[in-house]
Structures are given as C-alpha cells and as structure tokens.
N, C-alpha and C positions, 0 to 999 in steps of 0.2 A: 380199370387200366386194360390196355391191349397187351397180350402177352407175346413173348418173343417166339412162340413157335411159328409164327406167320411172318411176312417180310415187316423189317424195321427201318427201310430207307424211309426218310422224310426230308421235306424241304423248310421244314420249321425247327429252330433249337431255341432253347431258353437257357441264358447262360448268365452267371455271376461274376461280377468284377470287383476285384479289391486290390488295394495297395496300402502299405503302411510306411512305406520308405520314400524320401525325398519328396518332390512336389506331387502329392496324392492326386489331387483334382486334375493336375495335366497328365498323370499316368493313365488315369480313368479316360480321358480325352483320347489319348494315344491308343489306347487299346479299342475304342469305339472305332476309330479310324482303321486300325489293321484287321479288325473282324470284319469291316465293310469291304475288305477285298475280295477279289475273285467272283465278281458279280453279287456279292452278298448285300442284302439290304437290311439297315436297322429298323424293324417296323414298328418297335415300341421300344421306349427308354423309361425306367423308373425315376424317381428322384435319386439324388446321391445324398448318403447317410454316413454318419460316423457311427462305428460299432467297437465294443471292446474286444480285444483279442480272445479267443476261446483256445483252451488246451495249455499253451505257453503264455501266461498272462502278463510276463516282465517286459513287454514291448510296447510300441505305440499303438493308437487307435487305428482301425481300419477305415478306409474311405472306401464305401460300397455302393454299387449299382445292379440292377438286373436289366437284361436286354433280351428283347424276343427277335431272332434273327430269321430271316428267309434266304434261301439258295436258291440260285436260278433254275436248279433241278434237284430231285430227291438224291440225298447222300446217304451212305450207310452210317452207322453210329460211329465207326472208328474214324473215318473221315472227319466228322464233326470233332471228335476229340483231337484230331491231329491239326485241325484248325485252330481250335482254341490254344493247344500248345505253341504252334507256330507264333500266333499273336503274343503270347507270353515271353517267348524267347526274344522276338524281335523288339518288345518294349523293354527289353534289359532285365528279364527274371535271370537270376543265378540260382544254382542248386545251393540249397540250405539244409537246415534240419527240419524233422516234421513239424509244422505248425510254427515254424520259424517266421521272421520278418520277410517281407517280400516286397519288391517294387511293382511287380505285376503278377495278378493271379486271375486266371480264369476258370471257373467251374462250369461244367456242363451239368446243368440242374435237371431239365426236362426235355423230351422230345415230342414232336407231333403237334399238329395244330391246336390241340386242346391239351397237350402235355401228358398225354395219356398212354405214349409207348413205353413199355419195360425192356431194359436190356440188363443182362447178367452175362458178362464176358470177362475173361482175364483181363485186367486193368481197366475195366468199364462197367461201372453200374449206374443205371438211370432208372427211375429217379434218383438222384444223388443221394448217398446213404446218410449224409449228415443234415438234409434238411430239418428232421425234426429237433437237432440241437441247435440250430440257427435260426429263431423265430423271425428275425428281420428278413429273411428269404421269403417266407409266407407273406408277411406284410408287403414287400415289393413285389411280389407276383399278384397279389390282389390288386394292387395299386394299377398295374398296367393290363389287367385281365378286365378290370371294370368297365372302361370305355367300350370295349367291343363286345362284351358280354360273354367272353369265353369262361 
C-alpha cells in the first residue's frame, strides 16, 4: 500500500454500489449514470449480485455491484468522496439509521490505479474499513481486476 505521507490525488477509484429499497437494479443503473458525470468514465463493472444485509439483518437483501472509475484528471480523496455522496443523494438516498435500508449507497472502497493508496482522514478511510467484513467486495474486485491483470 502507498502511504498517505505523499500525494494521494488519483484519477482512479473503486466504488461499491448497493440498494435494498424499491427497484434495486434500476437504482444501480441510475447510480452508474450519476457516477459517470463530470467527464468520469466507468472503466469496469462487476456483475450485479444479491447479498444479505450486514449489521441490521431485519431488512431486504441488497443488490450490489463494484465499479472502477476514471476521472479526467487526478482528484483528491475528499473530492472522490463528495462525488460518491452527490450520486447517492441524486439517486434518492435519504438519511436513515446506521446500516439501515437505503435506496442508494456508494462506498469508496479503494483509490489508485492498483487500489493501493491509503487515506486516513476524518470522515474518510481508504481502503474501506469494512472490506474484511464483506467478502463479496473482494469477490467483485477480483472479478473486474482479472481481465486487466491488476
């Protein structure tokens, strides 16, 4: 991993999408379109899978997907986070309780071409601290890394 003492601006981010309210597949499609704004390119997209909720289990299954995004120029980590939050909001996410049901969820999972940048700032930790508790993220990462050999 690349440590945060050096520059952390990057033009590549790996993000996890999720939805467990409403038309979940349509919600992911909308999130993909919203994340492709501002000159952004979706370079790779995993398959879409259903997963059981973690933490608060008395809710519907999540529809999940992982994307590799490329910005037109390097962005600082906080801008990547803002881009993800803007997409969630514009896709209809409303404040709820921690791990509660959501129409749109976008998590910044990894940063950098190889996903090797580390960030530890108030409100943002990359790699995402919950990767180890969500084996499906590793599976989807491996799925989209395989073709390019990353």
